[in-house]
N, C-alpha and C positions, 0 to 999 in steps of 0.2 A: 796692127798692134796699138796704134794711137787711138783708133776708134774704140777699141775694147777698153783701153785705159780710161778714155773719156767717159764711157758708159759706167765703168766702175766708180769713178769719182763722182759722177752724177748721182747715182743711187746712194752713195755714202754721204752726200750733202756737201762735198767740197766742190762747189760750182766753179770757182776760179780755176782750179786744176783741171776740172772737166773741160772748161772752155779752152784752155791752152792745148790740151791733147786733141780735142775735136777740131780746132783751127789748123793744127798741123795736118791732121787727116784730110781736112777740106782742101788745104793747099796742094796736097799730093793728088787729090782726085776731086776737083771742084763740082762735078756733076753727080757725085754719089748721094743719092736721095736720102738714104738712112742717116748719113752724117749730117746733112743739111737739116733734117728734121730734128735730130738730137740738138743741134745748135739752136733751132727755133724753140725747143722746149726749155732751154736754160732760163730765158727771161720769165717764163711761166713759173718756174720754181723760185725765182727771185721776186715773184709777185708783181712783175711788170707786164701786165696782161696786154696792153696795147702793143708793146714792142713784140711780144710773143706772136700776136695775131699778124702783125706786119711781116715778120720773118716767115711765119707759116705760109702766108699767101704768096710771098716772094718765091720761096722754095717750091711750093706746090705748083706754081706756074711753070717752073722749069721742067717738071715731070708730073703732069696731072693724073697720070695712071697710077702713080705710087701713093698709096694711102696707108702708111704704117701706123698712124695714130688717128683712127677714124673718129674718135670723139674729142680730140685735142682742141679744135676750135670751140666746141660746145663748152668744154671745161673753162677755157679762158673767158668766154662770154659770161658764163655763170659767175665766175669769181669777180668780174668787174661790175656785176649787178645788172647786166643786160640779159635778163632772164628769158624774154621772148626770143631773142636771137639765139640763146643757148638751146632752148627747146627746139626751135626751128632747125638749127644745125644738126642736132642729134636725130631729129625725126627724118631729116633728109638722108642721113646715113642709114637709118633704120629701114628705109625702103629696100635696100639690098640685103639686109639681115634682120627681118622682121621679128625674130624671136631672140635676138642677142640680149642676154640678161645684163651685160655690162652697159649697153646703150639704154636699156630700160631703167637701170639704176640711176644713170646719169640724168635722164629725163625726169625721173622722180625727184632727184636732188634739186634740180632747177625749179620744178613745179612747187615743191615745198617752200623753197626760198621765195618764190613769187607769190606765195599765199594761195596757191590753187589746191586747196585741201581735198576737194572731191576727186580731182585728177590724180593726186598723190595716193589717196586711199584705193582708187581703182587699180593703179599700178602695183600697190602693195598686195592686193588680192591676186593679181596676175603673177607676180613673182612667187607668192606663197604656193599657188597652184603649180607653177612651173617646177618648183623644187621636188614635187612628187614624181616627175617624169624625166628630169635631166639634172645634170650638175649645174649648180649656180654658185659661183665663187663667193665664199663668205666675206672676202675682201670687198667685193662689189656690194654685197648686202650691207656691210658696215658703212660704206659710202652712202648708200641709200638712206639708212636710218640716221646717220649723222646729219644729212641734209634735212631730214624731217624733224630734227631737233631731239631725237630719242638717243641721248648719249649712252645710256645704259645698254640699250640694244646694239648700238654701234660698237661699243667696246666688247660686248659679249661675242659679236660676230668676228671681231678682230682676234679675240682669244681663240675662237674656233679655227680661224685662218692659221693661227700659229700652230695649233695642234696638228692640223692636217698638212702643214708645210705649203700653204698657198703661195705660189711663186710671186704673186703680185705684191706681197708684203715688202718686197725690196723698195717699193716706192713710198712706204709709209713715212719715212723720215722727211721727205721733201714735198709730198703732194699737198698743195694748199687747201684742198677740199677737206682735209682733216684738221685744219686750223682750229675749228670749234672744240676739238678734244685736247689740244696741246697743254691746256692748263690743268688737266685732270691727272692726278698721280698715277692712276691705272694705265693711262696712255704712256706716260714716261717709263713706267715699269716694263711695259711691253717693249718699248724701244731698247731698254737695257737688256732684256732677254734676247732681243734680236742683235745685240752688240752694235747698235747704231748710235 
């Protein structure tokens, strides 16, 4: 129950409460990988990316087979401006899931931020084509376009995610990769509709 409460407070943006609950869960079962990784994610949501990476590596070394957040290190690297490391981390994970649209969106985000316009456009074409054959989360497309600096398209994809009840929207309130949209009234209206 403490793990689930921690998870709840995490997505609601009350990271202090989340940390208290997750630490209780960790004391009860210190080798539970999912709890440890949730604790590693908290500094990421607090925008403390170095600490997030340190904890991720520490907990990952306890159970290297457990990969609940396959693109978490890439996100942390991207947010701290280490774009090449972000791209490399995502591409490493992509080897086992070569058509994972979430990973492709993350790579595109980092490529755009690094100024790699041609690579970003190539991934845009790939994601556009992919949507004709399989489901691609509009939340992840919103992330992709936000990274590319297209706020209007990012917000349109978030609206589409809201309409279809994309479950990844629970992270919208805390995910630092949406920071470029936080000063837009449309983004805050969406948070209001989500009751966040």
